[in-house]
VEXPAPA-500315 format. One record per residue: x, y, z of N, C-alpha, C in turn; residue in three letters. Coordinates in steps of 0.2 Angstrom, whole numbers, padded with zeros to 4 digits, always signed. Layout:
REM residues N
XYZXYZXYZALA/...
REM end
This chain:
REM residues 202
-0015-0222-0501-0013-0229-0498-0019-0234-0502MET/-0026-0231-0502-0031-0235-0506-0035-0230-0509LEU/-0037-0231-0516-0041-0227-0520-0046-0232-0523ALA/-0052-0231-0522-0058-0234-0524-0062-0229-0528VAL/-0063-0231-0535-0065-0225-0540-0071-0228-0545ALA/-0077-0226-0543-0083-0229-0547-0084-0235-0548GLU/-0083-0239-0542-0084-0246-0541-0092-0249-0543VAL/-0092-0253-0548-0099-0257-0549-0097-0264-0548HIS/-0100-0266-0543-0100-0274-0542-0106-0278-0543THR/-0107-0283-0545-0112-0288-0545-0112-0294-0543TYR/-0117-0297-0540-0117-0305-0540-0122-0307-0544TYR/-0120-0311-0549-0125-0312-0555-0127-0306-0558GLY/-0134-0306-0558-0136-0301-0562-0138-0295-0557GLY/-0137-0296-0550-0139-0291-0545-0133-0286-0544SER/-0135-0279-0546-0130-0274-0545-0131-0272-0538HIS/-0124-0273-0534-0124-0273-0528-0120-0266-0525VAL/-0115-0265-0529-0112-0257-0527-0113-0254-0534LEU/-0116-0247-0533-0116-0244-0539-0113-0237-0538ASN/-0106-0238-0540-0101-0231-0541-0098-0230-0536GLY/-0097-0233-0531-0094-0231-0525-0087-0229-0526VAL/-0086-0223-0523-0079-0221-0523-0077-0218-0516SER/-0071-0220-0514-0067-0219-0507-0060-0218-0507LEU/-0057-0215-0502-0050-0217-0502-0048-0218-0494ASP/-0042-0221-0494-0039-0220-0487-0032-0219-0486VAL/-0031-0214-0482-0024-0211-0483-0019-0214-0477GLN/-0013-0215-0479-0009-0218-0474-0010-0216-0467PRO/-0010-0222-0462-0012-0220-0456-0019-0218-0454GLY/-0023-0219-0458-0030-0216-0457-0035-0222-0456GLU/-0040-0221-0452-0044-0227-0452-0051-0222-0454VAL/-0054-0227-0460-0060-0225-0462-0066-0230-0462VAL/-0071-0228-0459-0077-0232-0456-0082-0232-0461ALA/-0085-0238-0463-0091-0238-0469-0097-0241-0464ILE/-0101-0236-0463-0107-0238-0459-0113-0240-0464LEU/-0118-0244-0461-0125-0245-0465-0128-0251-0462GLY/-0135-0251-0463-0138-0257-0461-0137-0263-0465ARG/-0138-0269-0463-0136-0276-0466-0140-0275-0474ASN/-0136-0278-0479-0138-0279-0485-0137-0273-0489GLY/-0133-0269-0487-0132-0262-0491-0126-0262-0495MET/-0122-0267-0495-0116-0268-0499-0110-0267-0495GLY/-0110-0266-0488-0103-0265-0485-0098-0271-0485LYS/-0100-0277-0485-0096-0283-0486-0094-0284-0494THR/-0099-0282-0498-0097-0282-0505-0092-0278-0506THR/-0092-0271-0503-0086-0267-0504-0079-0269-0502LEU/-0079-0272-0497-0073-0277-0494-0071-0281-0499ILE/-0075-0286-0500-0074-0291-0506-0071-0288-0512ARG/-0073-0282-0515-0071-0279-0520-0064-0276-0519SER/-0063-0274-0512-0057-0271-0512-0050-0276-0513VAL/-0052-0283-0508-0048-0287-0508-0047-0293-0513ILE/-0053-0292-0518-0053-0296-0524-0057-0302-0524GLY/-0060-0304-0520-0064-0310-0519-0070-0308-0524PHE/-0073-0303-0525-0079-0301-0530-0076-0295-0534THR/-0072-0296-0539-0070-0290-0542-0075-0286-0545PRO/-0074-0279-0547-0079-0273-0549-0080-0276-0556PRO/-0085-0275-0560-0086-0275-0566-0084-0269-0569ARG/-0084-0263-0566-0083-0258-0568-0079-0253-0563ARG/-0076-0248-0565-0072-0244-0558-0065-0247-0557GLY/-0061-0244-0554-0054-0246-0552-0052-0247-0545ARG/-0048-0250-0543-0047-0250-0536-0038-0249-0537VAL/-0036-0244-0533-0028-0243-0533-0025-0244-0526ARG/-0019-0247-0526-0018-0248-0518-0009-0246-0519PHE/-0008-0242-0515+0000-0241-0513+0002-0239-0522ARG/-0001-0236-0525+0001-0234-0531+0000-0237-0537GLY/-0003-0244-0535-0004-0249-0542-0012-0249-0542ASP/-0013-0251-0549-0020-0253-0550-0020-0259-0550ASP/-0023-0262-0545-0024-0269-0543-0031-0272-0544VAL/-0035-0268-0549-0042-0271-0550-0042-0278-0553THR/-0038-0279-0557-0038-0286-0560-0034-0292-0557GLY/-0031-0289-0551-0025-0293-0547-0031-0299-0543TRP/-0027-0305-0542-0029-0310-0538-0029-0308-0530ALA/-0033-0311-0526-0032-0309-0519-0025-0309-0515PRO/-0021-0316-0518-0016-0316-0515-0012-0311-0516PHE/-0011-0309-0523-0006-0303-0525-0008-0296-0520ARG/-0014-0296-0520-0015-0289-0515-0012-0290-0509ARG/-0013-0296-0506-0010-0298-0500-0003-0297-0499VAL/+0000-0300-0505+0008-0299-0504+0009-0292-0505ALA/+0005-0288-0508+0006-0281-0509+0006-0277-0502ARG/+0002-0280-0497+0001-0277-0492-0006-0275-0489GLY/-0011-0279-0492-0017-0279-0488-0018-0285-0483MET/-0022-0285-0478-0024-0289-0475-0031-0290-0473ALA/-0035-0295-0472-0042-0295-0471-0043-0299-0463LEU/-0047-0296-0460-0051-0299-0453-0059-0299-0456VAL/-0060-0305-0458-0066-0306-0462-0072-0306-0457PRO/-0078-0304-0460-0085-0305-0455-0085-0312-0453GLN/-0087-0312-0448-0088-0320-0443-0080-0322-0441GLY/-0076-0318-0443-0069-0319-0440-0065-0326-0443ARG/-0069-0331-0445-0066-0335-0450-0060-0339-0448ARG/-0059-0341-0442-0054-0344-0440-0055-0352-0440VAL/-0049-0355-0440-0050-0362-0439-0051-0366-0433PHE/-0057-0367-0432-0060-0370-0425-0056-0376-0422GLY/-0054-0380-0427-0050-0386-0426-0043-0386-0424SER/-0041-0379-0425-0034-0377-0424-0033-0373-0417LEU/-0027-0373-0415-0026-0370-0408-0024-0363-0411SER/-0024-0357-0406-0022-0350-0408-0016-0350-0412VAL/-0009-0355-0409-0004-0355-0411-0004-0357-0418ARG/-0009-0363-0420-0009-0366-0427-0012-0361-0430GLU/-0017-0357-0429-0020-0353-0433-0014-0347-0436ASN/-0011-0344-0431-0007-0339-0432-0002-0342-0437LEU/+0001-0349-0436+0006-0351-0440+0003-0352-0447ASP/-0004-0353-0448-0007-0354-0456-0006-0349-0459VAL/-0007-0341-0455-0006-0336-0458+0001-0333-0459ALA/+0006-0335-0455+0013-0335-0456+0015-0337-0463ARG/+0013-0344-0462+0015-0348-0469+0014-0345-0475ALA/+0007-0342-0475+0006-0338-0482+0010-0331-0483GLY/+0014-0328-0481+0018-0322-0482+0024-0323-0478ALA/-0032-0335-0382-0037-0330-0380-0044-0329-0382GLY/-0045-0325-0387-0052-0324-0390-0052-0324-0398ARG/-0058-0327-0400-0058-0327-0408-0057-0321-0410TRP/-0061-0316-0409-0059-0310-0413-0052-0307-0413GLN/-0049-0307-0408-0042-0305-0407-0037-0310-0410MET/-0038-0316-0411-0036-0321-0415-0035-0319-0423LEU/-0043-0317-0424-0044-0315-0432-0039-0309-0433ALA/-0039-0304-0429-0035-0298-0429-0028-0300-0430ILE/-0025-0304-0424-0018-0306-0425-0017-0310-0430GLY/-0021-0314-0433-0019-0318-0439-0019-0313-0444ARG/-0022-0307-0445-0022-0304-0451-0016-0299-0451ALA/-0012-0298-0445-0007-0294-0443+0000-0298-0444LEU/-0001-0304-0445+0005-0309-0446+0008-0307-0453MET/+0005-0305-0457+0008-0303-0464+0011-0296-0464SER/+0010-0292-0457+0014-0285-0458+0010-0281-0463ASN/+0003-0280-0464+0001-0276-0468+0002-0269-0468PRO/+0000-0266-0473+0001-0258-0474-0007-0256-0473ALA/-0012-0260-0476-0018-0259-0475-0022-0265-0473LEU/-0026-0264-0468-0030-0268-0464-0038-0266-0465LEU/-0041-0272-0469-0048-0273-0471-0052-0276-0464LEU/-0057-0273-0461-0059-0276-0455-0067-0276-0457MET/-0070-0282-0457-0077-0283-0459-0082-0284-0453ASP/-0084-0280-0450-0088-0280-0443-0085-0285-0439GLU/-0080-0281-0436-0076-0285-0431-0080-0286-0425PRO/-0085-0281-0423-0087-0283-0416-0095-0286-0416THR/-0097-0289-0422-0102-0293-0422-0103-0298-0419GLU/-0108-0297-0414-0110-0303-0409-0106-0303-0404GLY/-0102-0297-0402-0098-0297-0395-0102-0293-0391LEU/-0101-0295-0384-0103-0292-0378-0100-0285-0378ALA/-0104-0281-0375-0101-0273-0374-0094-0272-0372PRO/-0091-0277-0368-0084-0277-0364-0079-0278-0370LEU/-0082-0284-0374-0077-0286-0380-0077-0280-0385LEU/-0083-0277-0386-0082-0272-0391-0079-0266-0390VAL/-0078-0263-0383-0074-0258-0381-0066-0261-0381ARG/-0064-0268-0381-0058-0270-0380-0055-0270-0389GLU/-0060-0272-0392-0059-0272-0401-0057-0264-0402VAL/-0061-0259-0401-0060-0253-0401-0054-0251-0399GLY/-0051-0253-0393-0045-0250-0390-0039-0254-0395ARG/-0040-0260-0397-0035-0263-0401-0034-0258-0407VAL/-0040-0257-0411-0040-0253-0417-0037-0246-0415ILE/-0039-0243-0410-0035-0237-0408-0027-0237-0408ALA/-0025-0243-0405-0018-0244-0405-0015-0246-0412GLU/-0018-0250-0415-0015-0250-0423-0016-0244-0426LEU/-0020-0239-0425-0020-0233-0429-0013-0228-0427LYS/-0013-0228-0419-0007-0225-0417-0001-0229-0420ARG/-0001-0235-0421+0006-0237-0425+0007-0235-0433ALA/+0001-0232-0434+0003-0230-0442-0001-0234-0446GLY/-0005-0239-0444-0008-0242-0449-0014-0241-0452LEU/-0015-0240-0459-0021-0239-0462-0027-0243-0462SER/-0033-0243-0460-0038-0247-0459-0044-0244-0463ILE/-0047-0249-0465-0054-0249-0469-0058-0253-0465LEU/-0062-0250-0461-0067-0252-0456-0075-0253-0458LEU/-0077-0259-0459-0085-0260-0460-0088-0261-0453VAL/-0093-0258-0451-0094-0258-0444-0103-0256-0444GLU/-0107-0259-0440-0114-0256-0438-0113-0254-0431GLN/-0108-0255-0428-0107-0251-0421-0106-0243-0421ASN/-0111-0239-0421-0109-0232-0423-0104-0229-0417LEU/-0106-0230-0410-0101-0227-0406-0094-0229-0406PRO/-0094-0236-0407-0086-0238-0408-0083-0235-0414MET/-0086-0236-0420-0084-0233-0426-0082-0226-0425ALA/-0086-0222-0422-0085-0215-0423-0079-0213-0418ALA/-0078-0217-0413-0073-0216-0408-0066-0218-0411ALA/-0065-0222-0416-0059-0223-0419-0057-0220-0425VAL/-0063-0218-0429-0061-0217-0437-0060-0210-0437ALA/-0056-0208-0443-0055-0200-0445-0060-0198-0449ASP/-0063-0202-0452-0069-0202-0458-0074-0207-0458ARG/-0080-0205-0459-0085-0210-0461-0089-0209-0467VAL/-0091-0215-0470-0096-0216-0474-0102-0219-0473HIS/-0108-0217-0476-0113-0222-0474-0116-0224-0481VAL/-0116-0230-0482-0118-0235-0487-0125-0236-0488LEU/-0129-0235-0493-0137-0236-0493-0137-0240-0500ASN/-0140-0246-0500-0141-0248-0507-0135-0248-0513ARG/-0131-0249-0509-0125-0249-0514-0122-0242-0516GLY/-0123-0237-0513-0122-0230-0514-0119-0226-0507GLU/-0114-0223-0508-0112-0218-0503-0117-0212-0501ILE/-0121-0212-0497-0126-0207-0496-0124-0202-0491VAL/-0117-0203-0488-0116-0197-0483-0108-0198-0482TYR/-0104-0194-0482-0098-0193-0480-0096-0188-0475SER/-0092-0190-0470-0091-0183-0466-0086-0186-0459GLY/-0084-0181-0456-0081-0183-0448-0085-0186-0444ARG/-0083-0190-0439-0088-0194-0434-0092-0189-0430PRO/-0089-0184-0428-0093-0181-0425-0099-0177-0428GLY/-0098-0176-0435-0103-0173-0438-0109-0178-0440GLU/-0107-0184-0441-0112-0189-0441-0116-0190-0435LEU/-0113-0190-0429-0116-0192-0423-0121-0185-0421LEU/-0119-0179-0424-0125-0173-0424-0130-0174-0428ALA/-0129-0178-0433-0133-0178-0440-0139-0183-0438ASN/-0146-0180-0436-0149-0184-0433-0154-0187-0439GLU/-0154-0183-0445-0158-0187-0450-0154-0192-0453ASP/-0148-0192-0453-0144-0196-0458-0144-0204-0453VAL/-0144-0203-0446-0143-0209-0441-0150-0212-0441LYS/-0156-0208-0441-0161-0210-0441-0164-0215-0448SER/-0162-0212-0453-0164-0214-0461-0161-0219-0462ARG/-0154-0219-0461-0149-0225-0464-0146-0228-0460TYR/-0146-0228-0454-0142-0232-0449-0147-0235-0442LEU/-0153-0233-0443-0159-0235-0438-0157-0233-0431GLY/-0154-0227-0430-0153-0224-0423-0156-0219-0422VAL/-0159-0221-0416-0165-0214-0414-0160-0210-0412ALA/
REM end
């Protein structure tokens, strides 16, 4: 579904992603974990095309989309739930959904619903539980699990380790623009060294 190969992404002269490689298989949830400022959102921006990599390749559904504009990637089947949820506060829920539909409750569910309006093959989720109360975190986790059961591929950037571990098939830990750990969620939960060093979890 998605293959990111040796991606190097910069903001001006700042080298943010340093040779990141990962893949997402059809119907799989892959979680990217890490502290703030380690390159997680930049990875999402590189995949969707907002901040194209200077080196490396992004392949999606068999196409090399590295040079494609974001709208072409969306038309091919990507959708984004951005960090901060980025909905239009002046519009109603229906109007927000209509805006999304023209291009192809609760704010975080609205952002997910808006992304799903294009019937994507791959959903990119950037910190969907950021700033949410524990009850709503569980609800977002439930929704992600339902989408996974429906066969949707998901690349999930998250700081909430328990929620990510509950829904992901595989996890990667990003630190200073590099993947420093890859494995199954249960393996990460059992790895006290990685959790304390890179995720700040005791």
